[in-house]
C-alpha positions in Angstrom: 24.4 22.9 -9.7 21.9 24.9 -11.8 20.4 26.3 -8.6 23.8 27.8 -7.3 24.8 29.1 -10.4 23.0 32.8 -9.6 25.5 32.8 -7.1 28.7 31.3 -7.8 30.8 30.8 -10.9 30.9 27.6 -12.5 34.4 27.1 -11.9 33.9 27.6 -8.2 31.1 25.3 -7.5 33.4 22.6 -10.1 36.2 23.0 -7.6 33.8 22.7 -4.3 31.9 19.6 -5.7 35.7 18.5 -6.7 34.8 17.5 -10.3 36.5 19.2 -13.6 34.7 21.6 -15.6 35.2 20.0 -18.4 33.7 16.4 -16.7 30.7 18.6 -16.1 30.2 20.1 -19.7 30.4 16.9 -21.1 28.0 15.2 -18.4 25.4 18.3 -19.1 25.9 17.8 -23.1 25.5 14.1 -22.5 22.1 12.6 -23.9 19.7 10.8 -21.7 20.6 7.4 -21.2 18.3 4.4 -22.9 17.9 2.5 -19.6 16.6 6.3 -17.8 14.1 6.5 -20.1 13.1 3.3 -20.1 12.8 3.5 -16.3 10.8 7.0 -16.5 8.1 5.1 -19.0 8.2 2.2 -16.5 7.3 4.8 -13.5 4.6 6.4 -15.5 3.1 2.8 -16.1 3.8 2.0 -12.5 1.9 5.2 -11.2 -1.3 4.5 -13.2 -1.4 0.9 -12.2 -1.5 2.2 -8.6 -3.8 4.7 -9.1 -6.8 2.2 -10.3 -8.8 1.2 -6.8 -8.3 -2.5 -7.3 -4.5 -2.4 -7.8 -3.5 0.4 -5.4 -2.6 -2.3 -3.1 -0.2 -4.3 -5.1 3.4 -4.3 -3.8 6.4 -5.1 -6.6 5.2 -9.1 -6.7 2.3 -8.2 -7.9 3.3 -5.0 -9.7 5.9 -7.0 -11.7 3.1 -9.5 -12.7 0.7 -6.7 -13.5 3.9 -5.0 -15.8 4.5 -8.4 -17.5 0.9 -8.9 -18.4 0.9 -5.6 -19.9 4.0 -6.4 -22.6 7.2 -5.0 -20.1 10.2 -6.6 -19.6 11.2 -6.0 -15.7 12.6 -7.5 -12.7 10.7 -7.7 -9.4 13.8 -6.4 -8.0 14.2 -3.4 -10.6 10.0 -3.0 -9.7 10.8 -2.6 -6.0 13.9 -0.3 -6.4 11.6 1.9 -8.8 8.9 1.8 -6.5 11.0 2.4 -3.1 12.9 5.6 -4.8 9.5 7.2 -6.1 8.0 6.6 -2.7 5.3 4.1 -4.2 4.1 2.0 -1.6 1.4 -0.9 -1.3 -1.9 0.5 0.7 -2.8 -2.2 2.6 -6.3 -3.5 2.5 -8.6 -3.3 5.9 -8.8 -7.0 7.1 -12.5 -8.4 6.6 -14.0 -8.6 10.0 -17.4 -10.3 9.9 -20.4 -8.8 12.0 -21.6 -11.7 14.1 -23.8 -10.0 16.7 -26.6 -7.6 16.5 -25.3 -4.3 17.0 -28.2 -3.8 20.1 -27.5 -7.1 21.6 -25.4 -6.0 25.1 -28.3 -3.0 25.2 -31.3 -5.4 25.2 -30.3 -8.9 26.7 -32.7 -11.9 26.7 -35.0 -12.1 29.7 -34.4 -14.7 32.1 -37.6 -17.0 31.6 -36.0 -19.4 34.2 -36.7 -16.8 37.4 -40.5 -17.3 36.4 -40.7 -20.7 36.4 -40.0 -20.7 40.1 -38.2 -23.4 41.9 -37.5 -27.1 40.8 -38.8 -29.9 42.5 -37.0 -32.8 41.1 -33.7 -33.1 38.7 -34.3 -32.6 34.8 -37.7 -30.8 35.6 -36.4 -27.3 34.2 -34.4 -27.6 30.7 -32.5 -24.8 29.7 -31.0 -23.6 25.9 -28.8 -20.2 25.2 -30.5 -19.5 21.9 -33.3 -17.4 22.1 -35.2 -16.2 18.9 -35.4 -11.7 18.9 -38.4 -10.7 16.8 
């Protein structure tokens, strides 16, 4: 309503939003609730935890454990609600994928040494293996 006060009177705004003028003024004078202040402090702590490189992938369960370890008393639902409301999301970790093959293996395949041995004259004359030592 404060943004619209430049163009409209308080009475017009209260009528448009269907609130009483006295109710609006009472709400405006009311001090900030303890719960609202606590949520603001908790949100600040959430942002600090998420800024750390090792804890930025924490969702609400892990974030709740971290907060409790830091002395906060809060439920997982409250943490999830604050995270969702303020756009704090767990950043997914990249999955570990081991490199099991040499990078240029396809470019330089092992030579076929069996072609140099000639044709076999009897069974079990040529024994082969698929393991080749690259140097």
